[in-house]
C-alpha positions as CSV (number, residue, x, y, z in Angstrom):
1,M,1.3,-3.2,36.1
2,S,0.8,0.1,38.0
3,D,-1.7,2.7,36.7
4,K,0.6,5.4,37.8
5,P,2.7,7.2,35.2
6,R,6.2,5.7,35.0
7,I,9.2,7.9,35.5
8,L,12.8,6.9,34.8
9,I,15.5,8.3,37.1
10,A,19.0,8.1,35.6
11,D,21.8,9.0,38.1
12,D,25.0,7.3,39.1
13,S,24.4,8.2,42.7
14,R,22.2,5.6,44.5
15,I,21.5,8.1,47.2
16,V,20.1,10.7,44.8
17,R,18.0,8.1,43.0
18,A,16.6,6.9,46.4
19,M,15.9,10.5,47.5
20,L,14.0,11.4,44.3
21,A,12.1,8.1,44.2
22,Q,11.0,8.7,47.8
23,H,9.7,12.1,46.9
24,I,7.5,10.9,44.0
25,R,6.7,7.3,44.7
26,E,3.1,8.0,46.0
27,R,2.1,9.6,42.7
28,F,4.4,7.9,40.2
29,D,5.8,4.5,39.3
30,V,9.6,4.7,39.5
31,R,12.3,3.0,37.4
32,E,16.0,3.6,38.1
33,A,19.2,3.5,35.9
34,A,22.7,3.8,37.3
35,D,24.3,5.1,34.1
36,G,23.3,6.7,30.8
37,E,23.6,3.5,28.7
38,A,21.2,1.7,31.0
39,A,18.8,4.6,30.9
40,W,18.9,4.6,27.1
41,Q,18.2,0.9,26.9
42,A,15.2,1.4,29.3
43,M,13.9,4.2,27.1
44,L,14.1,2.0,24.1
45,L,12.5,-1.1,25.6
46,D,10.0,0.4,28.1
47,S,7.2,2.2,26.3
48,S,5.4,2.9,29.6
49,I,8.0,5.5,30.6
50,R,6.4,8.9,30.5
51,L,9.2,11.2,31.7
52,V,13.0,10.9,32.3
53,M,15.0,12.7,35.0
54,T,18.7,12.5,34.2
55,D,22.0,13.6,35.7
56,L,24.5,15.2,33.3
57,T,27.6,13.5,34.7
58,M,27.3,9.7,34.4
59,P,29.5,6.8,33.3
60,K,29.3,5.1,29.9
61,V,26.9,7.6,28.4
62,D,26.5,11.1,30.1
63,G,23.4,13.1,30.3
64,F,24.2,15.3,27.3
65,E,24.6,12.3,25.0
66,L,21.4,10.7,26.4
67,I,19.4,13.9,25.6
68,S,21.0,14.0,22.1
69,R,20.1,10.4,21.4
70,A,16.5,10.9,22.6
71,R,15.9,14.0,20.5
72,A,17.4,12.3,17.4
73,S,15.5,9.1,17.8
74,K,13.5,7.8,14.9
75,V,10.9,6.7,17.5
76,Q,8.5,9.5,18.1
77,R,7.6,8.2,21.6
78,I,11.2,8.6,22.6
79,R,11.8,11.8,20.7
80,D,8.9,13.5,22.5
81,L,9.6,12.3,26.1
82,P,10.0,15.2,28.6
83,L,13.6,15.2,29.8
84,I,14.4,16.9,33.1
85,V,18.1,17.6,34.0
86,I,19.1,16.9,37.7
87,S,21.8,19.3,38.8
88,G,23.7,19.8,42.1
89,T,24.9,23.3,41.2
90,D,23.7,26.4,39.4
91,E,26.0,25.9,36.5
92,Q,24.5,28.1,33.7
93,A,26.8,26.9,31.0
94,E,25.8,23.2,31.5
95,W,22.1,24.2,31.7
96,Q,22.4,26.1,28.4
97,Q,24.2,23.3,26.7
98,A,21.5,20.8,27.8
99,A,18.7,23.2,26.8
100,G,20.3,23.5,23.4
101,L,20.2,19.7,23.0
102,G,16.6,19.6,23.9
103,A,16.2,19.3,27.7
104,T,12.7,20.1,28.9
105,D,13.3,21.4,32.4
106,F,15.9,21.6,35.2
107,I,15.8,20.7,38.9
108,Y,18.2,20.9,41.9
109,R,18.9,17.7,43.8
110,G,17.6,19.4,46.9
111,V,14.2,20.2,45.4
112,S,11.2,19.7,47.7
113,A,8.8,16.9,47.2
114,V,5.9,19.3,46.7
115,E,7.6,21.3,44.0
116,L,9.0,18.2,42.3
117,N,5.6,16.4,42.1
118,S,3.9,19.6,40.9
119,R,6.4,20.1,38.0
120,L,6.3,16.4,37.0
121,E,2.5,16.4,36.9
122,V,2.5,19.5,34.7
123,L,5.0,18.1,32.3
124,I,3.2,14.7,32.0
125,K,-0.1,16.4,31.4
126,L,1.5,18.6,28.7
127,S,3.0,15.5,27.1
128,A,-0.3,13.7,27.2
129,T,-2.0,16.7,25.5
130,R,0.6,16.7,22.8
131,E,0.1,13.0,22.2
132,A,-3.6,13.5,21.9
133,L,-3.1,16.3,19.4
134,A,-0.8,14.0,17.4
135,E,-3.3,11.2,17.4
136,S,-6.0,13.7,16.3
137,R,-3.8,14.9,13.4
138,A,-3.1,11.3,12.4
139,A,-6.8,10.5,12.5
140,L,-7.6,13.6,10.4
141,E,-4.9,12.7,7.9
142,S,-6.3,9.2,7.7
143,S,-9.8,10.6,7.0
144,R,-8.3,12.6,4.2
145,T,-6.7,9.5,2.6
146,V,-9.2,6.8,3.2
147,D,-13.0,6.9,2.6
148,P,-14.6,5.4,5.7
149,D,-17.7,4.4,3.8
150,T,-15.8,2.3,1.2
151,E,-12.5,1.6,3.0
152,L,-10.7,2.7,-0.2
153,L,-8.3,5.5,-0.8
154,H,-9.5,8.9,-1.8
155,L,-8.7,9.6,-5.5
156,P,-6.0,12.3,-5.0
157,F,-4.2,10.2,-2.5
158,F,-4.5,7.2,-4.8
159,D,-2.8,9.1,-7.6
160,R,0.0,10.2,-5.3
161,Q,0.7,6.7,-4.1
162,V,0.6,5.3,-7.7
163,E,3.2,8.0,-8.6
164,K,5.5,6.5,-5.9
165,L,4.8,3.0,-7.3
166,I,5.7,4.2,-10.8
167,S,8.9,5.8,-9.5
168,Y,9.9,2.5,-7.9
169,S,9.1,0.6,-11.0
170,R,11.2,2.8,-13.2
171,R,14.2,2.4,-10.9
172,N,13.8,-1.3,-10.7
173,L,12.7,-2.0,-14.3
174,T,9.4,-3.5,-13.3
175,D,5.9,-2.7,-14.5
176,V,2.8,-1.2,-13.0
177,A,-0.8,-2.0,-14.1
178,V,-3.8,0.2,-13.4
179,L,-7.2,-1.6,-13.7
180,C,-10.4,0.3,-14.0
181,V,-13.6,-1.6,-13.1
182,Q,-16.9,-0.1,-14.0
183,I,-19.9,-1.9,-12.5
184,E,-23.6,-2.1,-13.2
185,L,-26.2,-3.3,-10.7
186,S,-29.3,-5.3,-11.7
187,M,-32.0,-5.3,-9.0
188,P,-35.7,-5.7,-8.9
189,Q,-37.3,-2.3,-9.2
190,S,-40.0,-3.2,-6.8
191,E,-37.4,-3.4,-4.0
192,A,-35.7,-0.1,-4.8
193,W,-35.6,2.7,-2.3
194,E,-33.9,6.0,-2.1
195,G,-30.2,5.7,-1.7
196,E,-30.2,1.9,-2.3
197,I,-27.9,2.0,-5.3
198,E,-25.3,4.0,-3.3
199,Q,-25.5,1.5,-0.4
200,R,-25.1,-1.4,-2.8
201,V,-22.1,0.2,-4.5
202,R,-20.5,0.7,-1.1
203,L,-20.9,-3.0,-0.4
204,V,-19.1,-3.8,-3.6
205,A,-16.4,-1.3,-2.7
206,R,-15.9,-3.1,0.7
207,A,-15.7,-6.4,-1.1
208,L,-13.0,-5.0,-3.3
209,A,-11.1,-3.5,-0.3
210,S,-11.1,-6.9,1.5
211,T,-9.9,-8.6,-1.7
212,I,-6.8,-6.7,-2.8
213,R,-3.3,-7.3,-1.2
214,L,-1.8,-4.9,1.2
215,E,0.7,-3.8,-1.4
216,D,-2.0,-2.9,-3.9
217,L,-3.9,0.4,-4.1
218,A,-7.6,1.0,-4.8
219,T,-9.9,3.9,-5.0
220,R,-13.5,4.7,-6.0
221,S,-13.0,7.0,-9.0
222,E,-16.6,7.5,-10.0
223,R,-20.0,6.6,-8.5
224,A,-19.9,3.1,-10.0
225,E,-16.2,2.9,-10.9
226,F,-13.1,1.7,-9.1
227,C,-9.4,1.8,-10.0
228,I,-6.8,-0.6,-8.7
229,A,-3.0,-0.3,-9.1
230,T,-0.7,-3.2,-8.7
231,Q,2.9,-4.1,-9.6
232,S,2.8,-6.4,-12.7
233,D,5.0,-9.3,-13.7
234,G,3.4,-9.6,-17.1
235,I,0.2,-9.5,-19.0
236,A,-0.8,-13.0,-18.0
237,G,-0.6,-12.1,-14.3
238,V,-2.6,-8.9,-14.8
239,L,-5.3,-10.9,-16.6
240,Q,-5.4,-13.4,-13.8
241,F,-5.7,-10.6,-11.3
242,A,-8.5,-8.9,-13.2
243,A,-10.3,-12.2,-13.6
244,R,-10.1,-12.8,-9.9
245,L,-11.5,-9.3,-9.1
246,R,-14.3,-9.9,-11.6
247,K,-15.2,-13.2,-9.9
248,I,-15.3,-11.7,-6.4
249,L,-17.2,-8.5,-7.4
250,E,-19.8,-10.5,-9.4
251,N,-20.3,-12.9,-6.5
252,A,-23.9,-13.2,-5.5
253,D,-23.4,-11.6,-2.2
254,A,-21.0,-8.7,-3.2
255,A,-23.8,-6.1,-3.4
256,G,-26.2,-7.9,-1.1
257,G,-28.9,-10.4,-1.8
258,G,-31.0,-10.2,-4.9
259,V,-28.6,-7.9,-6.8
260,E,-26.5,-8.9,-9.8
261,V,-23.2,-7.1,-10.4
262,W,-21.8,-6.8,-13.9
263,T,-18.2,-5.6,-14.4
264,Y,-16.4,-4.0,-17.4
265,I,-12.7,-3.9,-17.0
266,G,-10.0,-1.8,-18.7
267,V,-6.2,-2.1,-18.1
268,A,-3.3,0.3,-18.7
269,C,0.3,-0.7,-18.1
270,L,3.3,1.6,-17.5
271,S,5.3,-0.5,-20.0
272,E,3.1,0.8,-22.8
273,D,4.8,4.2,-22.3
274,M,7.3,4.5,-19.5
275,R,6.9,8.3,-19.6
276,Q,3.3,8.1,-18.3
277,T,2.5,9.5,-14.9
278,A,-0.2,8.3,-12.5
279,E,-3.2,10.3,-13.5
280,P,-2.9,9.8,-17.3
281,L,-2.3,6.1,-16.8
282,R,-5.5,5.9,-14.7
283,Q,-7.4,7.8,-17.4
284,I,-6.3,5.3,-20.1
285,S,-7.6,2.4,-18.0
286,Q,-10.9,4.3,-17.5
287,K,-11.3,4.9,-21.2
288,R,-10.7,1.2,-21.9
289,A,-13.3,0.3,-19.3
290,E,-15.7,2.7,-21.0
291,Q,-15.0,0.9,-24.3
292,A,-15.9,-2.5,-22.7
293,Q,-19.1,-1.0,-21.3
294,M,-20.2,0.7,-24.5
295,S,-19.7,-2.5,-26.5
296,R,-21.2,-4.6,-23.7
297,S,-18.1,-6.6,-23.8
298,R,-17.1,-9.2,-21.2
299,R,-13.6,-9.0,-22.4
300,I,-10.9,-7.3,-20.4
301,V,-9.7,-4.4,-22.7
302,L,-6.0,-3.7,-22.7
303,G,-3.4,-2.4,-25.1
304,A,-6.0,-0.5,-27.1
305,G,-5.4,2.8,-28.7
306,E,-7.4,6.0,-27.9
307,A,-10.3,4.9,-30.0
308,G,-13.3,7.0,-31.0
309,P,-16.8,5.6,-31.1
310,G,-16.6,4.9,-34.9
311,E,-13.3,3.0,-34.7
312,Q,-13.6,1.5,-31.2
313,K,-14.3,-2.1,-32.2
314,S,-11.5,-2.4,-34.8
315,R,-8.8,-0.7,-32.7
316,T,-9.7,-2.7,-29.6
317,A,-9.6,-5.9,-31.6
318,E,-6.4,-5.0,-33.3
319,G,-4.5,-3.8,-30.2
320,S,-5.5,-6.1,-27.4
321,M,-4.9,-9.6,-28.7
322,D,-1.6,-11.4,-29.5
323,V,-0.5,-15.1,-29.5
324,N,0.6,-15.1,-25.9
325,L,-2.6,-13.5,-24.7
326,A,-4.7,-15.9,-26.8
327,L,-2.9,-18.9,-25.3
328,T,-3.4,-17.6,-21.8
329,L,-7.2,-17.1,-22.4
330,I,-7.5,-20.6,-24.0
331,R,-5.7,-22.2,-21.0
332,S,-8.0,-20.4,-18.6
333,G,-11.1,-21.8,-20.4
334,R,-12.0,-18.5,-22.2
335,A,-11.4,-19.7,-25.8
336,A,-14.6,-18.0,-27.0
337,E,-12.9,-14.7,-26.5
338,V,-10.1,-15.7,-28.9
339,V,-12.4,-16.8,-31.8
340,P,-13.1,-13.2,-33.1
341,H,-9.3,-12.7,-33.4
342,L,-8.4,-16.0,-35.2
343,P,-7.8,-14.4,-38.7
344,R,-5.3,-12.0,-37.2
345,L,-3.7,-14.7,-35.1
346,V,-3.3,-17.0,-38.1
347,H,-1.7,-14.2,-40.0
348,Q,0.8,-13.7,-37.1
349,L,1.6,-17.5,-37.2
350,R,2.2,-17.8,-40.9
351,P,6.0,-17.3,-40.6
352,L,6.2,-20.0,-37.9
353,M,4.0,-22.4,-40.0
354,A,6.2,-21.8,-43.0
355,L,9.3,-22.6,-41.0
356,V,7.6,-25.8,-39.9
357,R,6.9,-26.8,-43.5
358,Q,10.4,-26.0,-44.5
359,Q,11.9,-28.1,-41.7
360,K,9.6,-31.0,-42.5
361,E,10.5,-30.9,-46.2
362,L,14.2,-30.8,-45.4
363,A,13.8,-33.8,-43.1
364,L,11.9,-35.8,-45.7
365,S,14.5,-35.0,-48.4
366,N,17.2,-36.4,-46.1
367,K,15.0,-39.5,-45.5
368,E,15.1,-38.9,-41.8
369,T,12.8,-41.1,-39.7
370,V,9.4,-39.6,-38.8
371,V,8.0,-41.2,-35.7
372,H,4.2,-41.8,-35.6
373,G,3.7,-39.7,-38.7
374,S,5.2,-36.5,-37.3
375,L,8.5,-34.7,-36.9
376,Q,9.1,-33.9,-33.3
377,G,5.4,-33.5,-32.7
378,V,4.7,-31.5,-35.9
379,P,1.7,-33.0,-37.8
380,R,2.4,-34.5,-41.3
381,Q,-0.4,-32.6,-42.9
382,I,-0.2,-28.8,-42.7
383,D,-2.8,-26.5,-44.3
384,Q,-1.1,-25.2,-47.4
385,R,-3.4,-22.2,-47.6
386,S,-1.6,-20.8,-44.5
């Protein structure tokens, strides 16, 4: 492919196209189109085109329509292309109409090669400068949204994006979960040096950034704290997600060799209060992570009220465990976390166990057959104290 800037000449006259191409071929790579529709397709498909020269009177699609399409395009590359109108007459009305649609410049068909090349070079340089400025603005905006040290979103941008996620969830009746992960690093003091903790935390942040899905959001909310937002399909899925994050962040290499990472996780879900907005939802998850850290709990805290220090343990225990959650934890090999909640869970199950007894007594009174000492898998002996 040629290193010369590519210019598209759109004119239904083969003679005009050949004359203009001859003028500029030494400095530019030339592509031709015999009508406006062909020119439009070339502009869509050929990203190397840097400038378009077009006649106003062409079959299929005329020059006015071609200019309108370009300036209304959703593709910025096409929208910003320099568009030069080729004219054979000094028709001011046509020139004003084309200028109003977004034409960049005008030339006569009898223009000299020197003048034409000079004007084309100026326009292409201006276009290149504009593109460079746009790229600089995009890079600057990116630096405002993403922390290059951690590869995570800056906190204000995180909250704005979570707000969009919440709006989507409200419209589609789905849920959003915000997880707060507070970390502690355990490292030999003899190996510590100035700034080491910050460097270790950044390593953990990058491990987190490489772990989450593209559709998830993550930020570093405090020096040793991260928040992650994800669309939720239920508490079991959120717990699995949180457990996976914990496993990755507590990996032996997450913060570099010789350093242990401990995580304390709090979760807040939009479904707890559909009126919540992004920042308060994040703050709830942060408070729950603080609860886990203060109690040195390895449990993932969710569904707890706004507990003070004196009532933290009771409220967390009361609000964050139900039968479904208990079954999920048991299936995942975390039965030890369910044990402290057994009295409350048994209390929840009393109506179910009473119903089982009632159905068994009814079956026995009707002398129905009980297979292997049970009724449809219900044990013959049930603790009457329940």
